[in-house]
N, C-alpha and C positions, 0 to 999 in steps of 0.2 A: 383685591390682593392678587398678586401675580407670582407664578412659580415656573421656573425653568425645569422642564421634565427631563431627568437624566436617562430614562429608559422606558420602554412600553410597559403598560400595566394599568391597574385600576387605582385611581386617585380620588380621595374624598375631600370635599370642601365642607367644613362644618363651622357653624357659628358658635363661638365660645359661650357656654351657659345655655345653649339651646339644643333641642333635639332635631332641628332643621339641618339637613345635610343633602348634598348632591354628589353623585358619583360620576366621574369623568373617566371614560375608557380611552386610553391612548394606544392606538395600533401602530405597527411599524412594518416596513418591508422586511423580507428575510435578509439575514446577513450571517456571515461566518463568525463564530466565536473567536477563532484564531486567524491571524493574517496569513496570507500565502507565503510570506517570508519566514514564518515560524513553523510551517508544516512542510515536510519533505514531499514534494510533488513528483519526485523521481525516485521512489523508494526501491531498495534492493533487498531481496530475501533469498536465502539458500533454498535449493530444490527440496521439497518435502517440508519446508518450514511454514510458519504462519506469519501473516502480515496484517496489521490493522490499518485501515485507511481512515484518516481523520477529516470528516466533513461536518464537524460540530457546528450547529446552527442555532440561531435564535430568530424570533419574529413573533408578531401578534397580528392576527390570530395564528394558532399553531400552524407550523409549516408542514408541507408535504416534501418528503425526500424520495427521490427516484434515482436509480443507478443504471448506467449502461456500460457494456463491455464491448468495445469496438462497434458501437452503434446499436447493439442488441440489448434489450431490457434484461435486467437481472432481478426478477421478481422476488427472489429469496432475500434480497437486501433492501427491498422497499421499506421506507420509514425507519431505516437504521442510519444514524448519523456516523457511526464508527463500526462498519462491518469488518469481519475478519476473513481474509483470503486464507483458507486452510489447505494444508498439504500442497503447497505451491508446485506447479509444474512449469517447464519452459514454455509450454503453450499458453500459460497465463501472462505472457509478456505484453499484452495489448494495452490500449488506453482504457482507463476507467473514468467515467464522468459522473459526478454527483450533481444533480439538479435539485435545488430547493426552491419552493415557491409557496406563496399564499396570494390572497386577492390583491395585495399591494405590489407584487413584483416577483421576480425570479432571478436567481444567480446560479452560476455553475462553477465547479472546480474540477480540474482535470489532473489525473494521476497517470504517469507512465511507469508501469511496474517493470522492474528488471529482476527476473529469476535467474540466479546463477547456479551452476553446477561446479562445485570445487573439484579440482583435478583429482582423479583417482585411477588406479590401475584396475582394469576390468578383467584382464586375462593375461597370463604369462606362461612361459615355459616352466615346467616343473624340474625337479632335480634330474640332471642328465649325467650318466656315467659313460665314458667312452675311452678307448685306448689313447695313449699319448700320441700326438701327431695327427689325429683324426680331426675333422672339422664337423661342426654342427650348426644348424640355423636355429637361433633362439628368437622368440617373439615376445613382445610386450605391448599389449593394447591398453590404451587409456582413453578416458573421456573427460570432458570439461566444457563449460559454456559460460560466457560467450567465447572465450579464447581456447583454442585447441591446445592441449598440454604438449610441451616439448619433452621428449624422452631422451635421456642421456644414459649411456651405458658406461659402467665402470667395472673394474675387476677387483680382486681382493687387495691389491696394492693401491686402490683408489685412482688408478690411471683412467683417464677418460678415453673411451674407445669410440671409433666411428660406428654409426649404425647403418 
């Protein structure tokens, strides 16, 4: 009798009406459960947000999962197929590489994380009272990443003013 094996695992060959049986173990090299086209390899997360990286794997015997961040080991993520980058910072923008292996082979998946800082005003002039005809310098500081925010000044009649 012949069987095409769809996936790794233990298969038993039994004779009908008999207690005689044999177990066949089918091993396989590691592989990703999801294809690279169905996983975001360039994920974006807001600063201070959380991001799960998907390195879901299969293989037999059980696979080893190792992570690096710009070439440096991330031991806290070892053996995690889907670790979470928590409280993301702009400094977390490097490459993360997941390496899975067993005695039959090794595969890797690379993620290039993009942490963004939505534009926000960080400091500005407060209420200013001055006599009519006097001039004052107003300031408005903002931050954002990767694009520096563009500041536009308007007055109460919504006229755009030069900065």
